[in-house]
C-alpha positions as a printed NumPy array, in Angstrom:
array([[179.001,  98.613,  55.965],
       [179.697, 100.531,  59.335],
       [177.64 , 100.596,  62.069],
       [175.473, 103.95 ,  63.02 ],
       [178.076, 107.126,  63.349],
       [178.886, 107.513,  66.702],
       [177.881, 110.723,  67.38 ],
       [173.664, 109.286,  66.39 ],
       [174.497, 106.71 ,  69.161],
       [175.601, 108.967,  71.742],
       [172.047, 110.923,  71.32 ],
       [170.768, 107.227,  71.378],
       [172.81 , 106.755,  74.56 ],
       [171.488, 110.345,  76.346],
       [168.072, 108.729,  75.979],
       [169.   , 106.296,  78.751],
       [167.956, 108.563,  81.964],
       [164.634, 109.247,  80.58 ],
       [163.632, 105.831,  81.009],
       [164.866, 105.086,  84.796],
       [160.946, 104.607,  85.871],
       [160.785, 101.512,  83.528],
       [162.784,  99.221,  83.67 ],
       [161.652,  97.107,  80.717],
       [161.851, 100.089,  77.746],
       [165.085, 101.065,  79.471],
       [166.148,  97.307,  78.852],
       [165.103,  97.873,  75.294],
       [166.612, 100.849,  74.701],
       [169.948,  98.889,  75.922],
       [169.32 ,  96.018,  73.067],
       [168.681,  98.563,  70.585],
       [171.809, 100.362,  70.963],
       [173.926,  96.904,  70.867],
       [172.486,  95.632,  67.681],
       [172.688,  99.299,  66.009],
       [176.544,  98.596,  66.788],
       [176.449,  95.807,  64.279],
       [176.043,  95.418,  60.3  ],
       [172.777,  95.854,  59.167],
       [172.615,  93.384,  56.788],
       [173.343,  90.533,  60.   ],
       [170.885,  89.157,  61.928],
       [171.716,  92.62 ,  64.751],
       [170.141,  94.676,  61.54 ],
       [166.475,  92.638,  61.842],
       [167.177,  92.506,  65.938],
       [167.346,  96.207,  66.059],
       [164.273,  97.006,  63.455],
       [162.29 ,  94.438,  66.368],
       [163.694,  96.299,  69.007],
       [162.535,  99.5  ,  67.692],
       [159.312,  98.229,  67.266],
       [159.185,  96.799,  71.177],
       [159.91 , 100.093,  72.11 ],
       [156.948, 101.565,  69.861],
       [154.425,  99.801,  72.122],
       [156.165, 100.357,  75.367],
       [157.259, 103.509,  75.876],
       [154.653, 106.032,  76.005],
       [157.665, 108.675,  77.161],
       [157.332, 112.027,  75.381],
       [160.373, 113.119,  75.834],
       [161.56 , 110.172,  74.917],
       [160.56 , 110.717,  71.596],
       [160.96 , 113.79 ,  70.919],
       [164.765, 112.898,  71.47 ],
       [165.163, 109.989,  70.398],
       [167.273, 109.926,  66.577],
       [164.387, 107.028,  65.299],
       [164.66 , 108.612,  61.784],
       [168.429, 108.192,  61.482],
       [167.869, 104.752,  62.883],
       [165.458, 104.335,  60.058],
       [168.048, 105.53 ,  57.393],
       [169.623, 102.551,  58.783],
       [167.091, 100.208,  58.735],
       [166.359, 100.952,  55.494],
       [168.831,  99.658,  53.902],
       [167.449,  95.803,  54.318],
       [164.682,  97.227,  51.459],
       [162.171,  98.594,  52.969],
       [161.058, 101.493,  55.267],
       [161.05 , 100.301,  59.145],
       [159.771, 103.692,  60.243],
       [155.859, 102.43 ,  58.723],
       [156.152,  99.027,  60.437],
       [156.92 , 101.312,  63.589],
       [153.953, 103.654,  62.657],
       [152.01 , 100.827,  62.778],
       [152.909,  98.895,  65.748],
       [152.368, 102.451,  67.497],
       [149.093, 103.194,  66.268],
       [148.017,  99.353,  67.516],
       [149.464, 100.226,  70.883],
       [147.602, 103.845,  71.191],
       [150.82 , 105.258,  71.525],
       [150.611, 108.708,  69.768],
       [153.939, 110.257,  71.289],
       [155.694, 106.914,  69.348],
       [153.323, 107.377,  66.513],
       [153.885, 111.011,  66.184],
       [157.645, 110.589,  66.198],
       [157.528, 107.768,  63.551],
       [156.153, 110.111,  61.007],
       [159.048, 112.795,  61.716],
       [161.276, 109.79 ,  60.645],
       [159.61 , 109.242,  57.676],
       [156.666, 106.858,  58.162],
       [153.692, 107.766,  55.779],
       [150.07 , 107.727,  57.518],
       [148.223, 106.507,  54.047],
       [150.574, 103.414,  54.191],
       [148.698, 100.416,  53.08 ],
       [149.897,  97.247,  53.443],
       [149.784,  94.376,  50.118],
       [146.546,  93.322,  50.685],
       [145.274,  96.973,  50.339],
       [144.612,  97.431,  54.016],
       [145.195, 100.877,  55.868],
       [145.97 , 102.032,  58.927],
       [142.371, 102.665,  59.828],
       [140.951,  99.03 ,  58.741],
       [143.743,  96.957,  60.619],
       [143.387,  99.509,  64.029],
       [139.364,  98.297,  63.657],
       [140.512,  94.83 ,  64.392],
       [142.424,  96.237,  67.702],
       [140.892,  98.623,  69.475],
       [138.711, 102.016,  70.138],
       [142.198, 103.706,  71.212],
       [143.975, 102.201,  68.434],
       [141.335, 103.289,  66.107],
       [140.647, 106.69 ,  67.377],
       [144.385, 107.168,  66.859],
       [144.556, 106.161,  63.222],
       [141.447, 108.168,  62.387],
       [143.476, 111.587,  63.705],
       [146.212, 110.465,  61.21 ],
       [144.695, 109.34 ,  58.849],
       [140.879, 110.458,  58.825],
       [140.259, 110.579,  55.432],
       [140.375, 106.13 ,  55.468],
       [137.18 , 105.897,  58.084],
       [134.661, 104.67 ,  55.017],
       [137.911, 103.594,  52.86 ],
       [137.262, 100.237,  50.683],
       [140.348,  98.013,  50.915],
       [141.764,  97.265,  47.665],
       [144.747,  95.501,  46.991],
       [147.194,  96.713,  44.633],
       [148.241,  94.558,  41.827],
       [152.109,  95.408,  42.14 ],
       [152.19 ,  93.887,  45.477],
       [149.384,  91.34 ,  45.717],
       [150.326,  87.597,  45.92 ],
       [148.494,  84.446,  46.609],
       [150.895,  83.923,  49.556],
       [149.982,  87.426,  51.095],
       [146.335,  86.441,  51.026],
       [146.789,  82.97 ,  52.545],
       [148.384,  84.888,  55.623],
       [145.695,  87.197,  55.734],
       [143.267,  84.642,  56.254],
       [141.443,  84.208,  59.748],
       [141.032,  80.829,  60.962],
       [137.607,  80.055,  59.555],
       [138.844,  81.304,  55.684],
       [137.605,  84.749,  55.52 ],
       [138.981,  86.921,  53.015],
       [139.863,  90.342,  53.721],
       [139.493,  92.117,  50.78 ],
       [137.281,  94.408,  49.256],
       [135.623,  95.97 ,  52.703],
       [135.684,  98.812,  54.518],
       [137.124,  99.187,  58.1  ],
       [133.402,  98.785,  59.763],
       [133.272,  94.967,  58.107],
       [136.902,  94.293,  59.67 ],
       [135.142,  95.479,  63.184],
       [132.298,  93.549,  63.144],
       [134.713,  90.68 ,  61.766],
       [136.523,  90.896,  64.699],
       [133.983,  91.401,  67.383],
       [134.951,  95.288,  67.679],
       [131.45 ,  96.887,  69.103],
       [132.835, 100.11 ,  70.115],
       [135.073, 100.179,  67.08 ],
       [132.2  ,  99.258,  65.106],
       [130.02 , 101.94 ,  66.484],
       [132.211, 104.771,  66.021],
       [132.893, 103.94 ,  62.647],
       [129.229, 104.08 ,  62.171],
       [128.819, 107.351,  63.963],
       [131.413, 108.772,  61.279],
       [128.785, 107.64 ,  58.256],
       [129.973, 103.688,  57.574],
       [127.105, 102.287,  55.713],
       [125.844,  99.348,  57.833],
       [124.47 ,  97.53 ,  55.096],
       [127.135,  98.201,  52.907],
       [128.192,  95.038,  51.3  ],
       [132.551,  93.687,  51.083],
       [133.678,  92.428,  47.53 ],
       [132.156,  89.156,  48.162],
       [128.256,  90.325,  48.866],
       [128.892,  90.1  ,  52.758],
       [127.057,  92.46 ,  54.913],
       [128.632,  93.449,  58.444],
       [125.829,  92.169,  60.019],
       [126.19 ,  88.952,  58.608],
       [129.762,  88.925,  59.322],
       [128.997,  89.763,  63.206],
       [127.046,  86.706,  63.102],
       [129.681,  84.54 ,  61.702],
       [132.714,  85.884,  63.56 ],
       [135.042,  83.989,  65.939],
       [135.202,  86.13 ,  68.639],
       [133.045,  85.376,  72.249],
       [129.111,  85.934,  71.757],
       [128.695,  89.203,  74.014],
       [131.327,  91.255,  71.454],
       [129.03 ,  89.431,  68.567],
       [126.063,  90.378,  70.221],
       [126.996,  94.316,  70.598],
       [128.076,  94.603,  67.461],
       [124.735,  93.49 ,  65.922],
       [123.151,  95.22 ,  68.293],
       [125.532,  98.59 ,  66.949],
       [124.331,  97.517,  63.783],
       [120.582,  96.943,  64.351],
       [120.37 , 100.542,  66.021],
       [122.154, 101.844,  62.819],
       [119.351, 100.543,  60.832],
       [120.341,  97.291,  59.186],
       [118.338,  95.078,  57.926],
       [117.768,  92.128,  59.95 ],
       [115.875,  90.101,  57.996],
       [116.734,  89.055,  53.776],
       [117.109,  91.597,  51.237],
       [118.396,  91.132,  47.723],
       [121.577,  89.963,  47.512],
       [121.887,  88.135,  50.96 ],
       [122.527,  84.305,  50.325],
       [121.011,  83.835,  54.286],
       [118.76 ,  85.832,  55.614],
       [120.375,  86.543,  59.409],
       [118.633,  84.693,  61.422],
       [118.991,  81.763,  58.662],
       [122.455,  82.407,  59.316],
       [122.927,  81.932,  63.021],
       [120.235,  78.851,  62.951],
       [122.845,  77.131,  59.842],
       [125.209,  77.547,  62.271],
       [123.379,  76.205,  65.713],
       [123.785,  79.848,  67.327],
       [120.799,  79.67 ,  68.903],
       [121.551,  82.835,  71.356],
       [122.194,  85.072,  68.479],
       [119.354,  83.946,  66.429],
       [117.207,  84.803,  69.515],
       [119.417,  87.737,  69.64 ],
       [117.745,  88.719,  66.459],
       [114.436,  88.129,  66.948],
       [114.446,  90.632,  70.089],
       [115.743,  92.924,  68.021],
       [113.205,  92.694,  65.445],
       [114.006,  89.74 ,  62.695],
       [110.806,  87.738,  61.424],
       [111.015,  84.462,  61.663],
       [108.185,  84.013,  59.128],
       [109.903,  86.398,  56.371],
       [112.029,  84.694,  53.392],
       [115.464,  83.7  ,  54.902],
       [117.164,  82.323,  51.468],
       [117.468,  83.616,  47.721],
       [117.74 ,  79.849,  47.03 ],
       [114.678,  78.628,  49.478],
       [111.935,  81.168,  50.437],
       [113.054,  84.54 ,  48.46 ],
       [110.112,  84.875,  46.025],
       [107.685,  83.492,  49.048],
       [106.77 ,  86.644,  51.953],
       [105.588,  84.765,  54.167],
       [106.688,  81.056,  54.477],
       [106.153,  79.781,  58.077],
       [108.812,  77.501,  59.453],
       [107.032,  74.402,  60.389],
       [105.996,  74.451,  56.427],
       [109.632,  74.302,  55.016],
       [110.376,  70.363,  54.573],
       [113.758,  69.179,  56.002],
       [114.771,  67.776,  52.962],
       [114.721,  72.012,  51.831],
       [116.721,  72.88 ,  54.571],
       [120.829,  72.699,  54.084],
       [122.424,  70.182,  56.255],
       [122.41 ,  70.291,  60.094],
       [119.893,  73.795,  59.94 ],
       [116.721,  71.7  ,  60.418],
       [117.045,  71.091,  64.02 ],
       [118.294,  74.489,  64.657],
       [115.714,  75.927,  63.033],
       [113.03 ,  73.347,  64.376],
       [114.203,  74.212,  68.215],
       [114.688,  77.653,  67.386],
       [110.725,  77.804,  66.546],
       [109.917,  76.362,  69.13 ],
       [112.106,  78.498,  71.686],
       [111.04 ,  81.785,  70.302],
       [107.33 ,  80.576,  70.126],
       [107.445,  79.643,  73.937],
       [108.596,  82.771,  74.793],
       [106.095,  84.9  ,  73.2  ],
       [103.199,  82.584,  74.746],
       [105.498,  83.236,  78.117],
       [105.223,  87.384,  77.618],
       [101.877,  87.474,  76.633],
       [100.265,  85.103,  79.127],
       [ 98.927,  86.948,  82.248],
       [101.061,  86.348,  85.606],
       [ 99.704,  84.062,  88.045],
       [102.404,  84.45 ,  90.786],
       [100.253,  86.708,  93.604],
       [100.735,  89.837,  94.447],
       [103.495,  91.183,  96.657],
       [102.527,  92.457, 100.28 ],
       [104.254,  94.976, 102.353],
       [105.819,  94.021, 105.822],
       [103.12 ,  93.674, 108.375],
       [100.343,  93.919, 106.127],
       [ 97.514,  90.955, 106.007],
       [ 95.496,  89.053, 103.645]])
């Protein structure tokens, strides 16, 4: 199969002066030109698609994206059996590169595209950054609250295995707000809540965004901000029907005392029911009254420490200060 027509390659070469101020982007363009002179079925075909995606992430030069023959390159790459423009669009959005994203749409990419598990641009961008999410919402505003549902024609166990995170979370039947919570993206979560995401909406597995934020592998500050955002939006901080464990008990189960204390500060009730199995029917079980053998393995020590720590904190906050009042300079008793 022949390479791209010479006129298309010449148009691509005419873009070189536009990247004089960006050596890395200029190098990507030069390597792209070389790869496009090869048969698309060769290794050069895959390399060209990858390099075009790298350029979508790298260069924000509007003149480049107005001039580059991206549609012709996409048609050339589509001989491999799929539309590379959709892949380039996703990479442009994740890099929050609007000029490149618009060029991808002109080249045939679809903003309503979904991956093999049903995730759209907005869901995927909610896992990345606030600028990426804003761009995705601009391109596909109807996806803001959409539930991810896999396409039966493209779903496979292999696709599911690739999508599982390190803790085994299954990213199925959930909304962008769930994704932002799970990935510890509080800015994305706040925006989605402002747009109408329901703070207590459940995933197909029955999880709430609050539980996903508590169990997120993200660093504690990001998880904590997600929890604050959900609490400010009215998420239930105690056990509600449908929960396996109350948010407070979930934090304690994973020995996450800082998170448990944060939940208490936000208004969680230490004496409220803490699970569907244990205490769900008893509205005022105190933690001291729960026998250790009624708690999951590893749960009891953290729960006891949490009770003690919170009790001590509350006592200190109510105790009058014994420190003498400070006096201004030059004043004596």
